N, C-alpha and C positions, 0 to 999 in steps of 0.2 A: 249696071246695077246701081241702085240709089244709095247714096251715102248720107248718114244723119250724124250730125255733130251736136253733142249736148254739153253744156257747161254746168257742172254740179258744184255747189258751194260746200266744201268740207270743214269750213270753220266751226260751225256748231258742233259737228262731230268731234273735232279736235278739242273744243272746249269741254265737251262732256268727258272725253277720254282723260283730259287733264284733271278734271274733277274726280274721275274714278281713280286715277293714279294717286291723288292725295288721300282719298279714302282708303285705298289699299295700304298706303304707308302708315296711316293712323291705325288701321287694323293690325298691320304687322307689329307696330309698337305695342298695341294692346296685348297681342298674343305673346310677345316677348315678356312684357310686364307680368302677364298671367303665369307664364312658364316660370319666371323668377319667383313669383309669389308661391306657386305650387311647390317649387323646389324647397323654398324656405319653410313652408308649412309641413312638407314631408320630413324635412330635417328636424323640425321641432317635435313633430309626432313621433319620429324615431327616437329622439332623445327622451321624450316623455315615457314612451313604452319601455325603453331600456332602464330608465330610472325606476319605474314601477316594478319591472321584473327584478332588478337588483334589490330593491327594498323588500319585495315579497320573498325573494330567496334568502335574504339576510334574516327576515323575521321567521321564516320556516326553520332555518338552521338554528337560530337562537331558541325557538320554541322546543325543538327536538333536544338541544343540549340541556335546556332547563328541565324538561321531563326526565331525561336520563339522570341529571344531577339530583332531582328530587327522589327518584327511585333508588339510586345508589345511597343517598343520605338516609332514607328510611331503612334500607337493608343494613347499613352500618350501625344505625341506632338500635335496631333490633338485635344485631349481633353483640353490641356493647352491653345491652340489658341482659342478654343471655349469659355473656361472660361474667357480668357482675353477680348474677344469680349462682352460676357455677362456682365463682370465687367464694361467695358466702357459704355455699354448701360444703366446699372443701375446707374452709376455715372451721366450720362447725364440726366436721369429721376430725380435723386435726386437734381441736380442743378436746373433743371426746376421747380420742386416742391418747392424748397427753394425760388427761385425768386418769384414764384406765391404767396407763403405764406407771404413773406416779403411785397409784394405789397398789398395784401389783408389786412394784419395786420396794415400796415401804414394807409390804407384807413379807416379802422374801428376805429383805435385809434384816428384819426383826427375827425371822426364823433362823437364818444362817448365823446371826450373832449369838442367838441362844444356843445353837448347836456348837459353835466355836467355844463358847464359855464352858459348856458341859464337857466337851472333849478335852479342853485344857485342864479342867479340874480333875478329870479322870486320869489323864496322863501324869499330872503332878502327884496324884495319890498312889500311882504305881510304885514310885521310888521317891518318897517324900524327903528322906535325909539327903540324898544326892541332889535333889532339886534345890533344897534349902541351902546346901553348901554352895551350889553353882550360882544361886541368885543373891545370897546374902554374904556368905563368908568370903567369896572371891572378891567382891567389891570392897569389903573392909581391908583385905590384904593389899589390894591394888592401890587403895587410897591412903594407906597408912603413911606412906612417904610424904603425902601432902599435909596431913594433920599433925605429924610428929616433927619436932625440931631436931636438927642435927646436933649430935654431941661430939666433942673433940676428945679423943682418947687420952691425950697428954694433958694432965691437970696442972697447968701453970697459971700464974696470975693473969697473964694476958689472955689466955684461952678462957679462963673463968669469966672475965669481964665481957669478952666477946660473946660467950655463951649466954650470959645473963641478958645482954642487949638483944640477942636473937630471940630468946624466950619472951622478953618484954614486948618486942615488936610483933611477935606471933600472937601474944595475948591481946595486944591493942587491935591487931587486924581482926581477930575473931570477935572482939567486943564491938568494933565498928560495924562488922557484918551483922551482928545480932541487933544492934541499934537500928540499922537501916531496914532490917527485916521487920522489926516491930513498928517502925515508922510507916513503912509501906503497908503493913497489915492494918494499922489504925486508920490510915488515909483511905484505903479501899473499903473498910467497914463504914466510915462516915459517908463516902460517896454512895455506897449501897443503901444506907439508911435514908439518905436524901432522895434517891431514886425511888425507893419503896414508898416513902411518904407521898411523893408526887403521883405515883400510880394508884395506890390504894385509896379507897373512898373513906374518908374520916367522918363517919356518922355515928360516933360513940360506940363503935364496934357492932352496930346493928345493920344488917343487910335486909332491905325490904324485898320481899318476894311477891310477885304479882304477875298479872297478865300484861303482855306487851304486844300491841298490834303492829305487824310489819306488812307493808304493801308488797304484794307479789304479783307479777304479771306472768300469766301462763298462756302460751299461744302455740298452736299446731299449724304447720305450714307444709306445703309441697313445693320444693324449690327445683325439681328436675322432672324429667320425663318418665322416670321409673315408677311414679305414683307411690313413692315411699314417703310417708309423712314423718316429719321431725317434730319432736316436742321440746320446746325451749322454755326455760324458767329464768326470769329476770327479777332480781331483788336488790335492795340498796346495800352498799358496802359499809355504811357507817354503823358502828356499834354492833357489828355482827362478826363473830369469830367464824373460823372455818368449820368448827364442829356444829355451830348453830345453823350455818348455811347447809351443811350436809343433812342435818336433821329435818330442816324445812323441805329440802328437795326430796328426801325419802318419803316424807308425809304427803307431799303433792303427787309424787309418782304413784303412791299406793292408793290415793283417792281419785286418780285420774280416770280409771275405767268406770267409776260410778257417776261421773259428771254428765250432765245432760246439756246438749248444745241446742240452741234455738236460733231461728232465722232472725237476723237483724235487718229491720226495714231501712233505717237511715242512720248514719253516724251521728254522734252527739254534736251539739253546737260548738262546744269547746274544741273537740277534735277537728271539726271542719275549719274553724277559724285558725287553729294552729297550723294545719296543713296549708291553708291558703296563704298564711304569712310566710311559711317556708318557701312556697312556690314563688311568691312575689319577690322575696329576697334573693332568689337564685339568679345566676348570670346566664342561664340558658336562653335559647331563642323563644320568641312568643309562641311559635308552633308547638314546641315541646311542652311549654307551660300549659297551653290550652289542652293538649292531649293528656297531660297528667291530671288536670282538673276533671276532664271528661271521664277518664278511667276511674278516678276516685269517686265521682258521683254515681257512676254506673256499677260500682263494685258491690257484690253481695257476699256477705260473710256471716258466720255463726258466732254466737256469744253464749256464755254460760248463764 
C-alpha cells in the first residue's frame, strides 16, 4: 500500500486563531461593559419610576385630602350660618316673650295692687275704732317711754337739779333732731330744684308743639325653615321715651297690612359701598368674602 506524507503549515491558522481570540476578548469586554451599562440604566429607570410613582401617590393623597377639607369646611360654614340664623331667631323670640311678660306682669301687678288696696280699706272699715287703736294708740303708748323724761318721786334738791338736767338734755336732743330734719329737708329741696332746672326746658314756660320726623326701619324676614315670617321694627333710642316707641310700633303694625311691596332690581349705591367696606374690613378668608359679595349681588328682595 502506498504511503503519502504531507507537510501542512499551520502557522497562518494559528495567527488567525490568535486574532480571533483577541476579538473574542474585546467582544467579551464590550458585552460586560454593555451589561454593566444596562444594569445601571435599569437601576436609574427603576429609581425614576419609583420617584414618579411616589410623587404621583403623594399628589393624589394631597388632592383627596384637600377636596375633603374643602367639603368639610363648606359644611362647617353652612352649619355656622344656620346656627347664627337660629340664634337670631331665638333671640327675637326671647325679646318678644320678655316684652310680653313685662307687659302682662305690669298689668297684673297694677290689678293686684288695686285689689289689695280695696280689700285693705274694706277690712279697715269693718272695725275702724279697733284698727285705729291698734295702728295709732298702741304706737303712742309704746313710744311714750322714749319721749317722756323720767321723774324722781323724792323731791330733794339733788333730785331736782338732776331732773332739770335730764329735761334740758332731752329738750336739746329734740331741738337738735328738729334742726337736722329741717337742714336735711332744705338740702333735699335745693337738690331737687337744681335737678328739676336741669331737666326741664326753660323756654319762658312755652312748649313748642309740632311734627317730628323719626326714621323707622321696617323689615320682614324668614329666618328658619318653617316659612314663618317675622316683622321687626328698628328706631333710634335718642329723644324717644318708651311710650313714644310703643305708639310708633302700634302705628306701624296697624299700617303694615296696607303696605305694598315691590321688587327691588338693585341695591342703592350707598348700601353697596357700605356692605363692600364691611366685607373688606372683615378678617375672614378671601373665599368667604367673594361668596358674600356674590350672594349680595345676586340677592333679590322687596321694598315698600
